[in-house]
C-alpha positions in Angstrom: 20.4 6.7 38.9 23.0 5.2 36.1 23.9 8.9 35.2 25.4 9.8 38.5 29.0 8.7 38.5 30.4 8.4 42.3 34.0 9.6 42.4 36.3 10.2 45.4 35.6 14.2 45.0 31.7 13.4 45.0 28.9 12.5 42.4 29.1 13.4 38.8 25.8 14.2 37.3 25.9 13.2 33.6 22.1 13.5 32.4 19.4 15.7 34.0 18.1 14.5 37.0 14.7 13.4 35.4 16.3 11.4 32.7 15.9 7.6 32.8 18.5 5.2 32.0 18.7 1.7 31.2 21.8 -0.1 30.8 23.0 -3.5 29.3 21.0 -7.1 29.9 17.7 -4.4 31.1 17.4 -2.5 28.3 18.0 -5.4 25.8 15.5 -7.4 27.9 12.9 -4.6 28.1 13.1 -3.8 23.9 12.8 -7.7 22.9 9.7 -7.7 25.2 8.6 -4.3 23.9 8.8 -6.0 19.8 7.7 -9.3 21.0 4.3 -7.6 22.3 3.9 -6.0 18.7 4.3 -9.4 17.1 1.7 -11.0 19.3 -0.6 -8.1 18.4 -0.8 -9.1 14.4 0.0 -12.7 14.8 -3.6 -14.0 15.0 -4.3 -12.1 12.0 -1.8 -13.6 9.3 -2.7 -16.7 7.2 -6.8 -17.4 4.9 -8.2 -18.5 8.2 -6.5 -14.7 10.4 -8.5 -13.0 12.7 -9.5 -8.8 12.2 -9.1 -6.3 14.6 -11.1 -3.4 15.4 -9.8 -0.2 15.6 -11.4 2.8 17.6 -9.2 6.0 17.5 -9.7 8.9 19.9 -12.4 10.6 17.9 -14.4 7.2 18.2 -13.5 6.5 14.0 -13.6 2.6 13.2 -11.5 0.4 11.6 -11.8 -3.1 10.8 -8.8 -4.9 9.2 -6.3 -7.2 9.1 -3.9 -5.8 7.5 -0.5 -5.9 9.5 0.4 -2.1 8.4 -3.1 -0.7 8.8 -3.2 -2.0 12.2 0.2 -1.1 13.3 -0.2 2.2 11.9 -3.4 3.0 13.3 -2.2 2.2 17.1 -0.6 4.7 18.8 2.8 2.8 19.8 4.8 4.7 22.4 7.8 2.6 23.2 10.5 3.2 20.9 11.7 -0.3 20.3 7.8 -0.8 19.3 8.1 1.8 17.2 10.7 0.3 15.0 8.4 -2.8 14.0 5.8 -0.3 13.0 8.6 1.1 10.7 9.3 -2.5 9.3 5.4 -3.1 8.0 5.3 0.4 7.2 8.6 0.0 4.5 7.1 -3.7 3.3 3.9 -2.2 2.5 5.7 0.9 0.5 8.0 -1.5 -1.3 6.2 -4.7 -2.3 2.3 -4.3 -1.2 2.0 -7.2 0.9 3.8 -9.3 3.6 3.2 -6.8 6.1 2.2 -9.1 9.1 4.8 -12.1 8.1 7.4 -9.4 8.5 6.5 -7.9 12.2 5.9 -12.1 13.1 9.0 -13.2 11.8 11.2 -10.5 13.4 9.3 -10.9 16.8 10.2 -14.6 16.5 13.7 -13.7 15.6 14.0 -11.7 18.6 12.2 -14.2 21.1 15.3 -16.9 19.8 17.6 -14.1 20.9 16.4 -13.8 23.9 17.0 -17.7 24.8 20.4 -17.0 23.6 21.4 -13.7 25.4 20.1 -15.6 28.0 22.7 -18.6 27.6 25.3 -15.7 27.8 26.2 -15.4 24.1 27.0 -11.6 23.1 24.5 -9.9 21.0 27.1 -9.1 18.2 27.9 -12.9 17.8 23.9 -13.4 17.4 23.8 -10.4 14.8 26.4 -12.2 12.5 24.7 -15.3 13.0 21.2 -14.1 12.0 23.2 -11.9 8.6 25.0 -15.2 7.4 21.7 -16.9 7.7 19.8 -14.1 6.0 22.4 -13.9 3.4 22.3 -17.3 2.7 18.3 -17.4 2.6 17.9 -14.9 -0.3 20.2 -17.2 -2.1 18.6 -20.3 -1.5 15.4 -18.2 -2.3 16.2 -17.7 -5.7 17.5 -20.8 -6.4 14.3 -22.1 -5.7 11.9 -19.9 -7.2 10.5 -20.7 -10.3 11.0 -18.2 -13.5 7.4 -17.1 -15.4 6.3 -14.6 -18.0 5.3 -11.3 -16.8 2.6 -11.3 -19.4 1.0 -14.7 -18.4 -2.0 -13.8 -17.1 -3.0 -17.1 -15.6 0.1 -16.7 -13.4 -1.3 -13.3 -12.3 -4.6 -14.0 -11.8 -2.7 -16.8 -8.9 -0.9 -14.3 -7.3 -3.6 -11.6 -7.3 -6.1 -14.8 -5.8 -3.5 -15.5 -3.1 -3.2 -12.2 -2.0 -6.5 -11.7 -1.7 -7.3 -15.4 0.5 -6.3 -13.6 3.7 -8.6 -10.8 3.0 -12.2 -10.0 3.5 -12.8 -10.0 -0.5 -11.3 -13.7 -0.3 -15.3 -15.2 -1.7 -15.3 -12.4 -4.5 -11.6 -13.2 -5.0 -12.2 -14.8 -8.8 -14.1 -11.9 -10.2 -12.0 -8.9 -8.2 -8.6 -10.8 -9.1 -9.6 -10.4 -13.1 -10.1 -6.9 -12.3 -6.9 -6.4 -11.0 -4.6 -7.9 -13.3 -6.9 -6.6 -16.5 -5.9 -2.7 -15.2 -2.2 -3.5 -14.1 -1.9 -4.9 -17.3 -3.5 -1.9 -18.9 -0.9 0.5 -18.1 2.0 -1.7 -17.8 5.1 -0.1 -19.9 7.7 -2.2 -21.6 11.2 -1.1 -20.9 14.9 -1.8 -22.3 15.3 -4.4 -19.1 11.9 -5.2 -18.7 8.5 -4.1 -17.7 7.5 -1.1 -15.0 3.8 -0.4 -13.5 2.9 3.1 -12.0 0.1 2.3 -9.5 -0.6 5.9 -9.5 -2.2 5.2 -12.9 -4.7 3.3 -11.5 -7.2 5.3 -9.9 -9.0 4.1 -7.0 -12.6 5.5 -6.1 -14.5 4.2 -3.7 -17.8 4.8 -2.8 -20.7 2.7 -0.1 -23.3 1.1 -1.7 -24.1 -2.1 -3.6 -22.1 -5.4 -2.4 -18.5 -6.1 -3.3 -19.5 -7.8 -6.6 -20.4 -4.8 -8.0 -16.8 -3.1 -8.0 -15.9 -2.0 -11.9 -13.2 -1.7 -13.9 -13.5 1.6 -16.3 -11.5 2.3 -19.4 -11.0 5.8 -18.5 -11.5 8.0 -15.7 -14.3 8.8 -13.0 -14.6 12.2 -11.3 -16.3 12.8 -8.1 -17.4 15.9 -9.5 -20.5 17.2 -11.0 -21.6 18.9 -13.8 -21.4 22.5 -13.5 -24.6 24.0 -15.3 -28.0 22.1 -14.6 -28.8 23.1 -19.0 -25.7 21.5 -20.4 -26.0 18.1 -21.9 -25.3 15.4 -18.7 -24.6 12.4 -21.6 -22.3 12.9 -24.9 -21.0 9.6 -27.3 -17.9 10.3 -29.3 -16.6 12.9 -26.9 -13.9 15.2 -27.8 -12.6 16.4 -25.0 -10.3 19.9 -23.7 -8.3 19.8 -20.8 -7.7 22.9 -19.1 -5.4 23.9 -16.2 -6.4 27.3 -16.4 -9.4 29.2 -15.0 -12.1 30.2 -17.6 -12.5 33.8 -16.3 -11.9 36.9 -16.1 -8.2 37.6 -14.6 -8.6 40.2 -11.7 -5.6 43.1 -11.8 -2.5 42.4 -9.6 -2.4 45.9 -8.4 -5.6 47.8 -6.6 -6.6 49.3 -9.8 -10.4 51.3 -10.2 -12.2 52.3 -13.2 -14.0 55.6 -13.2 -17.4 55.7 -14.6 -19.0 58.9 -15.4 -22.1 57.6 -16.7 -24.6 54.5 -16.9 -23.7 54.0 -20.1 -20.2 53.1 -19.9 -21.1 50.9 -17.1 -23.4 49.0 -19.2 -19.7 48.6 -22.0 -17.7 47.8 -19.5 -20.3 44.8 -18.5 -20.5 43.6 -22.5 -16.7 44.1 -22.8 -16.8 41.2 -20.0 -19.1 38.8 -21.3 -18.2 39.4 -24.9 -14.4 38.0 -23.5 -16.1 35.0 -22.3 -17.9 34.4 -24.6 -15.0 34.4 -27.0 -13.2 32.1 -24.6 -16.0 29.6 -24.9 -16.5 30.3 -28.4 -12.6 29.0 -29.4 -13.1 25.8 -27.2 -16.5 25.5 -29.3 -14.2 26.1 -32.6 -11.6 23.2 -32.0 -14.4 20.7 -31.7 -14.6 20.2 -27.9 -17.6 19.0 -26.9 -16.6 18.6 -23.2 -14.5 20.9 -21.3 -12.5 19.5 -18.1 -11.0 23.0 -16.0 -8.9 22.4 -13.3 -9.5 25.9 -11.9 -12.9 27.9 -11.9 -15.4 28.2 -14.6 -17.0 32.1 -14.2 -21.1 32.1 -14.0 -21.6 33.6 -17.4 -18.9 31.2 -19.1 -21.0 28.3 -17.7 -23.9 30.1 -19.5 -22.3 30.4 -23.3 -20.7 26.6 -22.5 -24.3 25.0 -21.6 -25.9 27.2 -25.0 -23.1 25.3 -26.8 -23.8 22.1 -25.7 -20.4 21.8 -23.7 -20.4 19.5 -21.1 -17.8 20.6 -18.5 -16.7 20.1 -15.2 -14.3 22.6 -13.0 -11.9 22.2 -10.1 -10.5 19.0 -11.0 -7.8 18.0 -9.4 -4.3 18.1 -10.5 -3.7 14.2 -10.2 -6.6 13.7 -12.1 -6.1 15.7 -14.7 -2.6 14.1 -15.5 -4.9 10.5 -15.6 -7.1 11.8 -18.3 -4.6 13.0 -20.3 -2.7 9.4 -20.3 -6.2 7.8 -20.4 -7.9 10.5 -23.3 -4.5 11.0 -25.0 -5.2 15.0 -24.7 -2.8 17.8 -23.8 -3.3 19.9 -21.3 -3.4 23.5 -21.8 -2.4 26.2 -19.8 -3.8 29.0 -22.8 -6.8 28.7 -24.5 -6.0 30.6 -27.6 -2.9 28.1 -28.3 -5.8 24.9 -28.3 -5.7 23.0 -31.1 -7.8 20.2 -32.3 -4.5 18.3 -31.7 -4.6 18.9 -28.6 -8.4 17.2 -27.9 -8.4 13.9 -26.2 -11.2 11.3 -27.0 -13.2 9.1 -25.2 -16.8 7.1 -26.6 -18.8 8.2 -23.7 -18.7 10.8 -20.8 -21.7 10.7 -18.8 -22.9 12.0 -15.4 -24.4 9.2 -13.4 -25.7 9.1 -10.0 -23.1 6.7 -7.5 -25.1 6.6 -4.5 -26.3 9.9 -3.3 -23.6 12.0 -5.4 -23.1 12.6 -8.5 -20.1 11.7 -10.7 -18.8 12.3 -14.2 -17.5 8.9 -15.6 -15.3 9.1 -18.9 -14.8 5.7 -20.5 -14.2 3.7 -23.8 -10.7 5.3 -24.1 -9.4 3.7 -27.1 -5.7 2.4 -25.2 -5.6 4.5 -21.9 -2.6 4.5 -19.8 -4.7 5.4 -16.9 -7.8 3.4 -15.8 -10.3 3.4 -12.4 -11.2 0.6 -10.2 -14.4 1.6 -8.7 -15.0 -0.2 -5.5 -18.4 -0.8 -4.1 -19.2 -2.6 -0.9 -22.2 -2.8 1.6 -20.7 -0.2 4.0 -17.8 2.0 4.6 -16.0 0.1 6.6 -16.0 -2.7 4.4 -15.2 -0.5 1.0 -12.0 0.6 3.5 -10.9 -3.0 3.8 -12.0 -3.7 0.1 -9.3 -0.9 -1.0 -6.7 -2.0 1.6 -6.9 -5.4 -0.2 -7.4 -4.6 -3.5 -4.0 -2.3 -2.7 -2.1 -5.2 -1.8 -3.2 -7.4 -4.7 -2.5 -4.5 -7.1 1.4 -4.4 -5.8 1.8 -7.8 -5.5 0.9 -8.3 -9.7 2.9 -5.3 -10.0 6.1 -7.0 -8.7 6.0 -10.2 -10.7 5.5 -8.1 -13.3 8.5 -6.3 -12.3 10.6 -8.9 -11.1 9.0 -12.2 -12.7 9.7 -15.1 -9.8 7.4 -17.0 -8.0 7.6 -19.5 -4.8 4.7 -21.2 -3.5 2.8 -19.8 -0.4 1.5 -21.3 2.9 4.8 -21.4 4.6 6.7 -23.7 2.4 9.5 -21.5 1.1 10.0 -20.4 5.2 9.9 -24.4 5.8 12.1 -24.6 2.6 14.7 -22.7 4.1 14.4 -23.2 7.8 15.7 -26.9 6.9 18.2 -26.2 5.0 19.4 -23.4 7.1 19.3 -26.7 10.0 21.9 -28.2 7.8 23.9 -25.1 7.0 24.6 -23.9 10.2 26.3 -27.0 10.7 29.6 -26.1 9.5 30.3 -23.3 11.7 32.5 -24.1 14.7 31.8 -21.3 16.4 28.6 -19.7 18.9 27.1 -18.5 15.3 26.2 -22.2 14.9 23.6 -21.7 17.3 22.3 -18.0 15.9 21.8 -19.6 13.0 19.7 -22.5 14.0 17.9 -20.1 15.8 17.3 -18.4 12.7 16.0 -21.2 10.9 13.3 -22.1 14.1 12.4 -18.3 13.6 11.5 -18.7 9.9 8.8 -21.8 11.3 6.7 -19.4 12.8 5.4 -18.4 9.6 4.0 -22.0 9.3 3.0 -22.4 12.8 1.1 -19.2 12.8 -1.0 -20.4 9.3 -1.8 -23.8 10.8 -2.9 -22.0 14.5 -4.9 -19.7 13.2 -6.5 -22.4 11.2 -7.1 -24.1 14.3 -4.9 -27.4 13.4 -2.9 -28.7 15.9 0.3 -27.1 15.8 3.0 -30.1 17.1 1.1 -32.9 14.3 0.9 -30.0 11.5 4.9 -28.9 12.0 6.3 -32.4 12.1 4.4 -33.5 8.8 5.6 -30.7 7.2 9.3 -31.0 8.1 8.9 -34.8 7.5 7.5 -33.8 3.4 10.3 -31.5 3.3 12.7 -34.1 4.4 11.8 -35.7 1.5 13.0 -33.4 -1.3 8.6 -31.8 -1.4 9.6 -28.3 -1.3 6.6 -27.2 -2.2 4.5 -28.4 0.6 3.0 -25.7 3.0 -0.3 -25.4 5.2 -3.5 -25.6 3.1 -5.6 -23.2 5.9 -8.8 -23.5 3.9 -9.1 -27.4 4.5 -7.0 -27.6 7.2 -4.1 -30.2 6.0 -0.4 -29.9 4.9 -0.7 -30.1 0.8 1.5 -29.0 -2.0 0.8 -25.4 -2.5 1.6 -25.2 -6.3 -1.0 -27.7 -6.9 -3.9 -25.9 -4.9 -2.2 -22.6 -6.9 -1.4 -20.8 -3.8 1.8 -18.5 -5.4 3.2 -15.6 -4.1 5.9 -13.1 -5.4 9.8 -13.8 -4.5 10.2 -10.0 -4.3 7.8 -9.9 -1.0 9.9 -13.1 0.6 12.9 -11.1 0.1 11.4 -7.9 1.7 10.0 -9.9 4.4 13.4 -11.6 5.1 15.4 -8.4 4.5 13.2 -5.9 6.6 12.7 -8.5 9.9 16.4 -9.1 9.9 17.8 -5.7 9.6 15.6 -4.7 12.6 15.7 -7.6 14.6 19.7 -6.1 14.5 19.0 -3.3 15.2 17.0 -4.0 18.2 19.6 -6.5 19.7 22.7 -4.0 19.6 20.8 -1.7 21.5 22.3 -2.0 25.4 21.2 1.2 26.8 18.0 3.5 26.6 18.5 7.6 27.5 15.1 9.0 27.6 15.0 12.7 28.6 12.2 13.7 31.1 9.2 13.5 29.2 10.3 10.7 26.9 8.4 7.1 27.0 11.2 5.4 27.5 10.1 2.3 29.6 11.9 3.2 33.1 12.3 -0.3 34.2 8.4 -1.1 34.7 8.1 -3.0 31.2 7.5 -1.6 28.3 4.7 1.0 28.1 2.8 0.7 25.6 -0.1 2.6 23.1 
């Protein structure tokens, strides 16, 4: 064991006897092997012709997806280096939304190329320096090649949204869905001094199996997955005046354990009547300020429900706090904590509030708000699995449109920017005299894994395709990429395949940092019960 040090006085135990330790080249090989396995796992999902994965968890729940972040989140990865690959996909997903598969595949390629150099006795530190220099140069080249766009140019945003859907289940319906995505983002975008900002929390995504993907709706307002509290209330109100209340419409119980002594039945009757009177005065107050819809965050007493129904006020109770905030933004109302302080100014407005049946549930639709700063996308699909995948795909699409609005620069898709960076980095590497030159060239080769994988997944001949692609780029056709739909090499801008620069930058940064971090490790110490991989190859979950 590496944890035992032999001295003239006898062995000295540094670690626990059950601890596993791997040093030097063994540790590096093991970590690289585990990371490559993770990259290999999602590689077939990349691009418009990528395949889906079916993931079954310990409870038997099935997830069908080709979203890199979802695949890696659902599988239970045990190896510590492999976990770092999973973290890359999570980071990219949270930061820019798209490019999760690309980042993992690229990081895997960087490590595979580094392994070739390690075998030629190039030190890990030299490789890391070369990779970092190459990443910096790549980011500069990316900024130079990017096309600046106007953040409110709807045509560009539609193309961006559509491109992100090309590799998803929803690609057949991308024309319709990309319009919904762009409309919803433009509805909630906020102009600031230094540009535009989009808060995706203002877009409420509700999903329900039933119908088809084409039944997906964009609602200028909010959908609540609740039903009207009392059967005597109206289920449809036009020209709604909405009161938003975040306190309970009930009689407060005392904090201490108080008791009331009643000596004859009339007092009992008075006590009950007083409770009723208090509840009635609360309802009267809501009616007086002109509200015909009440949305309450807490409970509504049965007696209060009766009085609300008598006044013809449509009421919904126990609405989530996040939905209350969205309702305030959508209807222009103000959330009140105290009924007595409510005024007509606090009321929100909507053209229509209606309870509708969505599949087997009854939901309340609040729509037709004048200029809502919060809206709802109601996703539909043939089955629960389909709706879940539509939800993931729409999230990616919303994120990329947000990226372009916040950083209005785009590049072509289909592996064109990666090939452009690779060809320029190879030329740039020749300026270096040391072994760094080798690392930069390997970095450029690793970048080519993206167009190569897109071509492979589309069933194209990888060698012929890459030769043609390199030739086109050497002629200065920088937007040439892989048109996987028509299995050919083409100018990606002319076929409207464009992506945000922000996504490409994040892929380069995340993948490079993760690869460098894994290369720096030359000693893995796993305490007993840990899964460090004790020289038997990487244990994978």
